[in-house]
Phi, psi and omega in degrees: 000135181270184185297334181268002175091008179276138179260125179262133178253130177294138179298142178289160176304325179297318178295319179298315181294320177298318177298321178295315179299316180293324178296317177297318180299315180295318179299312179294322180296317178295318179300315179296321180299327179277336193259000183239142172282157183295139176274174191308304186285347181292332179278345180270313188302307180295323180295315179294321179295316180294321176301320179291319176300319187281325188247346183078011181268134178250002189259013175259130185053053189272001181299319175259144177302168196253351188298316179297325179294321177295320180295313183293325183272354185303322177296333181288337180301327184264007178258181182261013182293151183242143177275153170294174175308132185289128179295151180292151177298129180076006180286181185254022180301127177285122183297332179288319175298318179299314180295322179294315178300318180298318186281321192237347188233012184253008182082004177281157171285110186298329177297319178293316182299323181278318189288315186299314175297327177295322178293328175295319177296319178297320177299318177300319181294323178293317178301315180294319178299316178296316181299318180294318179297313182298316180294315179297321178294318180291326184282317188234333185126174183306311185303312181291328176299317178292319179298315179299316178297315181298319178296317178301314183286344181265356179281121184302321182293327176290319180293320180295320181284347174282342181247004181229146183272071179247170188288340193287321186296314172302322177300315181298323180301313182287327175296313180296316179296319179295321178297318179296314180295321177300317179296320179295323177294315186287325186265330184247358178067024181277110183301321182297338175295322178297310181291323177295321176297323178297318178296317178296322177299315178297318181296320179294322176292330176286348173269312182200134187290344178294350176296342185302320182297321180300310184286326176298322179295316179296318180295319178294325177299320179289320181294320186273333185225016181278181180274157175090172180292163182304316184300317181292324179294317178296320178298318177300317179297319179291321178296317179300313179299322178295318178300315180298311181299317180295320179296317179298312180297319182296330179279323183287311196295328179293341182282153175296129183072016185297319181297317179294318180295321178297318178298317179297315182295324180290321183280336187300316179301328179289332181268346189301316184292339179266328178275335178240063186257014177262132184220122179268126182212127174051045174088002184230131171282127184244145174253130181053050178297145180301143187300328185294345175297337175300324178294318179296316179299318178301318180296327179290330183258355179291130181296128191293308183297316180296320180297319178297317179299316182296317180290319177298314178299319179298317178295318178296317178299316180299316181292328180290331176073018181260156175047045185300320180302317179294320177304313183290326177298317178296320178297318179300320179300311182298308183295318182299317180295319180292318181292325181302331180298330181295342179276354175278144182290344178207170180297151182232166179293157188291341179296337178291342177258003192294336179294342176297333180298330178297320175291321182295318182288331173294318177298323180289324185274336188281355179289155177284074185296337181295343180270357177287126182226172174064219185296337180295328176295324175296320177296318178300315180298319179297317180294323176297318177295318180298320178296318178297321179293324176296320178297311183290325187294332183252355179295141004269002188264062181296339178300328184267012182296137166224146184282167183301331179295333177270356181101006179083180186298325183289343176262000184299326182295342178275355181248305188224174186222181172055234186292353175264354183209283182242107180244020178098013189271357192263009184298315179299324177296322176295319178300316180296322179296316180293323178298322179292339182251027173081019177055062177290168171298146187240122167262123192238134170235104192229139174240119180173181183261349186274165173259111182304325182293329177292343178255021172085016182254112170271127190210160169250127185285140173253288174217104184230098173283066185239159179299321183297334182296338179284341187242354192249138171270133185295143180242122184280146175291129184292155179297336181288351180269105187285325183262137181225126174250144173252121179251118183247111180293150183295330177295316177295322178299324177289321180289324181234074186300336180296333181296305181294324181297317181296314182297317180291322180294331180276358174078027178292136173299139187227141170240140175257120187252118177052029178065003187245342182228137168258118188247129184237139173270109183251015191305313188252028184241097179300328180296328178293319181287326174296321177296319177295323178299320178296320178297316180293324176297316181295331180261013173059052176234081187295327180297314179293324178296318178296320177300315182296320180291325177295319178294325178296316179296318180296319179294325179295320179295323181291333182273348180285000000 
């Protein structure tokens, strides 16, 4: 006790450990935010959010709801960045072109435009981590609170969204907060928990419509296994749905174009499976792939050690027979999210199932771990170490994580694509690789939203289905540059499998960089340049074809 009579309490070991875990998470999140190039949706979300803050319009890039965009772009409101010319209402402006111009062609510092929204996402992840720890500690005690926090921080999809300005991390915050409030209502009878959960449900839907499966599962759990007669349970479910609907409408309608934007957002999930019906799986691009393949993809990307802990915890919890209502609510969330995928006309990326992890980590943390004794404690320690190694092994590119059963991150490109593997985030890693090898000339085949030159890469384009390709004139590698590397992004390799197959069949030495680029040294190989000349001929680029044949002749003379 100090001179004024205040009593200071030493922090418990649980608080210290939670603080340490969050500190490591923040450090890794900031590091990842600096080390990755923006992925496709990252150039759209902050630009659309800032446009809405500045103009009051909600009808630009309205397919996805806007709350997460407002949250992510909020730091930019206080910066000096400038928007491109605002598209006309109802116009045909491509939001990706608008976002690219905003990030790279408007005179803004592209690093600032990318970093500030990422820091907003990281802040959301810290808020959710603290909330989960406090709730777990209050519910079960320090050990389970730390376990719940540790499981949350070890999930790759949560870690990737903590370092990227995507819609999911704000969505996860409201899903997690709503789950906690729902539990407080059900276990402590706090009415405000019910209404607070309704507000959080609306907020999560205002971030991303995939939240609907999560809340439908919780509502069904109450209707089928809640307290009271059937009529009252059904009435509660209808009241909850009404609260959510009214909150969503109340947030949308005051904005300019809000009614139109709400209609687009409501209809988009029904159209998503038909407009996004291409699914890459196990080396093959599929059209209208069966929905259950989403489950297989989820299993390939689920962190192995964390999954074992969650399943073990769920089994232990079931045998203990404690806190059964909460156990079943967590089960309903997991099952509900997985079953909801079957209502989609085709398979979807695994991030659409990511809210199931919130139920899984609750199942993992809620077991009476304090009763684990003997050799089982050694197994727990081993799983904790394995989870930490999984976190470290794929950092900073958690987006490209695949578990050991799938062959790890470097084999991920043979399984899945886009937001599950290479979404354009690997340019800084490629720059570091080239710097380590003396900065050779770069032939680039890249798919993404970023501008490679803004990330320090001077390059000659080969085949790049990237936004920058629409605005850039190709620059040839000078003859004075003796070494030439060809970098083939895994996305391009998936789109044009013949490229990688030819290079591998010819025995070119290859490096895999950040799981996103296959890099080949073609400096002294005339056959490689003749092959490149054929590619340039097929794509009607005679200047580049002539350059490639000249390099082939020079390489042939050097080998004689």
